[in-house]
N, C-alpha and C positions, 0 to 999 in steps of 0.2 A: 352444578351442571349448567351449561349454556342455555339461555332462553331462546326459544325458536319463534314464539308468538306471544305478543303482549296486547291485551285488550284493556283500554283505559276509558272508563266512564261512558261506555256505549249505551245510547238510548235510541229507541225508535218509536215515534209517535205518528199514528195515522189520523188524518182528518182533524188534527189539533186536539183530539180528545181520547183516542184509543191508544193506550200505552202498551206496546208489545214488549219493549225492553226498557229497563230503568237503571241507568248508572251501573251497568255490568262491567266489572273489572276482574281480570285474572291474568296470570302468566302461566305458560306451559313450557316445559323443558323438552329436550329430545327424549322421546319415549312414546308411550301410549296413554292418552287421556280420554276419559269418557264424560259425556254430558248427558244427564238423564233428568227425568221429571215428567209430570203428567202432560197429557195432550193440552195444547194451548199455552204451554209455559214460556214459549219464545225460542225454543231450541233451533228450529229450522230457520226462523227469522235471523237468528245470530249467525248461522251458517251462511245464509244468503248475504249478509253484510260482510262477513270475512272473505267470501269468494268474489264479492263485487257485483252481484246481481241485484242487490238492494242497497240503497244509500242510507247510512245512519243519520239520524236527526242531529246527533252530537256525539262527541267522543273521538277516540283515536285508535287506530290499529297499527301495530309495528310488527313487521315480519323480518326476522334476522336483524333487528335493530333499526330497520328503515321504515319510515312512515309510508303507508301504502293507501291511505284514504282515497287519493285521487286516481288510483289505478283502475282501469277497466278490467273486466274478468280475464280477457286474453293476456293482459300484461301481468296479472297476478299469477296466472298459469306459467308464464314464461319466467317469473321470478322464483317459482318453485312450489306453488300451492296447487295440488290436485283436488278433484272433487267428484264424488258420486252422489246420485240423487235417490230418494226413497222410491220414486217411480223411475225405472231406468230410461235414460235418454240415449238412444242408439240410432244408427243408420239401419232401419229395419230391412230394407231391400238389399243391403250389402251383406257379404259373408262375414263370419267371425274374423277371418284373417284380414279382410279389408278394413273392418272397424278398428282393429288394433293397429294396423299399419298407419291409419290416420293419426293415432296417438304417437306412433314412432316418429312420424314426420315432424311433429311438434317438438318432441324430445331432441331430434337431430338439429333443429334450428337453434336450440339453446346452446349447443356446443359447436355450432357452425360446421356441422358434418354433412357433406354431400353423400346422399345414398341413392342407389339405383333401385328399381322395382324389386329385383331379386334380393337385395340386401334388406329392404323394407319388410318383405314377406318372411325372410329368414328370421329377423329379429322379432317380428310379430308372432311367429310360430314358437319361438323360444319363450316368449312371455306367456302365451296361452298354455304351453306345457308346464311352466312354472306355477301358474294359477291352478292347474289341474284339469284343463280341458283337453280331451283327447284329440289326436290328429284327424281321426275320421270325422270330426265335426267341423273342421276348419272352414270348409266350403259351404256349410249350411247357412241359409239366410238368418239374420239375427231374429227376425220375427217368429221363426219356428221354434225357438228355444222356450223352455219352461221359464217361469219367473225367476227361480233360483239361478238357472243358467244365465239368464239375461243380466242378473246382478253381478255374477262372477265375470261376465264379459265386460260389463261397464267398469269393474275394478281393473281388469286387465288393460283396458284402453287408457284409463287414468294413470296406471303404473307406467305405461309406455311413454308418457310425457316427461318422465324423469323428475317426479316431484321430490321435494325435501320433506314436505308436510302433506299428508293426505287427509281430507275431510270426508268422512263416510257417514251418510245419513240413513240410519236404520237399515243397514245392509242385510241384517238377518231377518227382517220382517218378511213373513210369507215363506220362510225356509223351514224345512223339516229339522228335527233335532240333529240328524246325521249331516245335513247340509251346513248347519250352524257350526258343528264340530270341525268340518272341513274348512269353513271360512276362518275359524279361529286359528287353525294350523297355518293357513296361507298368510294371515296378518302377522303371525309370529315370525314366519320366514322372511316376509318383506321387511319387518322391523330389523331383523338380523342383517338384512341386505343394506340397511341404512335409511329406511323411510320411517318417519315419525307419523303418528296417527292422532287425530282428534275425531272421536266418533260419537254421534248421537245414537243412543241405543236404549231400548226398553228391556232387553234380555239380560236380567241381572246375573245369570249364570255366566254368560259371555263376558259381561263387564268385569265380574270378579276374577275371571280366568285371565283376562288380558290387561286391564287398566292398572296403571301405577298411580294415577290420580283420578278421582271421581268428583265432578262438579254437578251439584243438583240445582236446577232452575225451577222456580215456581212463580207464576204470575209475573214473569218478566224480570225477576230478581234472583240473584244467587242466594240460596238459603243454607247451603252447606258445601264445604270442600274437604275431602278426606284423601289421604294417601295410603297406599298399601302398607300394612303393618301398624296402622294407627290403633286398631282394636287390640292387637297383641301387646302393644307397648303402653296401653292405657291412656293414650292421648285423647 
């Protein structure tokens, strides 16, 4: 299967002494991959480096075979990397529809498509509906949503940018069991639609249900990599 993301010997050292990541290397193929491990393991630091908000001290990142170390976050987004955050980052005073429409505009730029306001709103509504947000909430301000709803809105906005790979950082954190089940269903449908996922997650039930590969980080290093079926085949 084709490699979508390759991480080569990525290290991150703060103040010349604090090692957040040490020679982390892995490849992921098209599909759903989970990164897990205890708090402070370096998971979010790794995500920040992949998405471009933090610069690695050393190492290389290749996305679809191309080195992207020098890319700014917006350029990585345009290349096809989407991102959600553990604490949702939204336009709080704007409606759900407006938040997703901003993502739609970014997606339209990728394919050089000119869209009017009506087209933007129509596509934003279709994405919200796909994610499972009802039409009667489209005009509500983002700040009035519950945490679980804000996380789903953030996912919808990221999906609107037309990513090939989605980085999702502890999306199920703070969700009820039923919300997490709904999230699982949405991720599966998005994967069927053609989006691959790299997810930082602590919810092992969600990981086992979704992930084809599981990478375990501890103290900034990979300590285990397993793939679905390893236990059954005695690997």
